[in-house]
C-alpha positions in Angstrom: 133.7 158.6 106.5 132.5 158.5 102.9 134.4 156.3 100.6 134.8 156.7 96.8 131.7 156.3 94.7 133.4 154.6 91.7 136.9 153.6 90.5 136.4 154.0 86.7 134.2 156.8 85.3 134.1 156.7 81.5 133.5 159.7 79.3 134.9 159.8 75.8 135.6 157.5 72.9 138.2 154.8 72.0 139.4 153.8 75.5 140.9 150.5 76.5 140.8 149.7 80.2 142.7 146.5 81.1 144.5 144.4 83.6 143.0 145.9 86.8 141.5 144.8 90.0 138.7 147.0 91.3 137.1 146.7 94.7 135.5 148.2 97.8 133.4 151.0 96.1 129.8 151.4 95.1 130.4 151.2 91.4 133.4 149.4 89.8 132.7 151.0 86.4 130.3 153.8 85.9 129.5 156.2 83.0 127.6 159.4 82.7 123.8 159.2 82.7 123.7 162.2 80.3 123.4 161.5 76.5 125.6 164.6 75.9 128.5 162.6 77.5 127.9 159.4 75.3 130.9 157.1 74.9 131.8 154.9 71.9 134.3 152.1 71.3 135.2 151.3 74.9 137.0 148.0 75.7 137.2 146.5 79.1 139.7 143.5 79.2 141.0 141.3 81.9 139.3 142.9 84.9 138.5 141.5 88.3 135.8 143.5 90.1 134.7 142.5 93.7 133.3 143.7 96.9 131.1 146.3 95.2 127.4 147.3 95.0 127.4 147.4 91.2 130.1 145.8 89.0 129.5 147.9 85.9 126.6 150.4 85.7 126.7 152.2 82.4 124.6 154.5 80.2 125.1 155.7 76.6 128.0 153.4 75.8 127.8 152.1 72.2 130.1 149.6 70.5 131.6 148.5 73.8 133.3 145.2 74.6 133.7 143.4 77.9 136.3 140.6 77.6 137.5 138.4 80.4 135.7 140.4 83.1 135.0 138.7 86.4 132.6 140.3 88.9 132.1 138.7 92.2 130.8 139.5 95.6 128.5 142.3 94.5 125.3 143.3 96.4 123.1 144.7 93.6 124.0 143.9 90.0 126.9 142.5 88.1 126.4 144.3 84.8 123.7 147.0 84.3 123.3 148.5 80.8 120.9 151.4 81.2 119.7 153.8 78.5 121.6 154.2 75.3 123.8 151.1 75.3 123.9 149.5 71.8 126.2 147.0 70.2 127.7 145.8 73.5 129.6 142.5 73.4 130.5 140.2 76.3 133.2 137.6 75.8 134.2 135.1 78.5 132.7 137.1 81.3 131.6 135.7 84.7 129.7 136.9 87.6 129.7 135.5 91.1 126.6 135.7 93.4 126.3 137.7 96.5 128.0 135.1 98.5 130.8 134.9 96.0 130.7 131.1 96.0 129.1 130.3 92.7 130.2 131.6 89.3 127.7 132.0 86.5 127.8 132.9 82.8 127.1 136.5 82.5 123.9 135.7 80.7 121.9 135.5 83.9 123.1 138.7 85.5 122.8 141.5 83.0 120.2 144.1 83.4 119.5 146.0 80.2 117.3 148.9 79.2 114.7 148.7 76.4 115.8 148.5 72.8 119.3 147.4 73.6 121.3 145.1 71.3 123.8 142.9 73.1 126.0 140.0 72.0 127.3 137.3 74.4 130.2 135.1 73.3 131.3 132.3 75.6 134.1 129.9 74.8 134.2 126.6 76.7 137.3 124.4 76.4 138.4 125.9 73.1 135.8 123.8 71.2 132.3 125.2 71.9 131.2 128.8 71.3 128.0 130.0 72.8 126.6 133.0 71.0 123.5 135.0 71.6 122.3 138.2 70.0 119.3 139.7 71.6 117.4 142.9 71.0 115.5 143.7 74.2 112.3 145.5 73.7 109.7 146.8 76.1 110.7 147.4 79.7 114.2 146.9 81.0 115.0 143.2 81.4 117.2 140.9 83.4 118.6 138.4 80.9 
């Protein structure tokens, strides 16, 4: 039997997706790979994504926020920002390795397309804020 390909498929603007647990599909979050279906101002908050191939695999999503998103036990990629994703912010996001035993800052597990501007904000014990803005140029890059 074929299972579902994805749980959340985003097309449109000004969506807030929050307080969900997503599991046992190929893609937890997916968007259209067509620029004619571009999305803007999407917020993902307080999500737990696990037992997936890709946690979030998105195209053409500008001005997007991922806040308190945990992705664990994935087999391919935690977050993948492909073509056309600009001004994407990650705040307090974690990814767990294939074995699901170790949790890492999202910084090491984002794959981004060329010319993509992302921001990563990480708050540790309410005192230290880690911030990074990076414009990726050239070929797609794993940060």
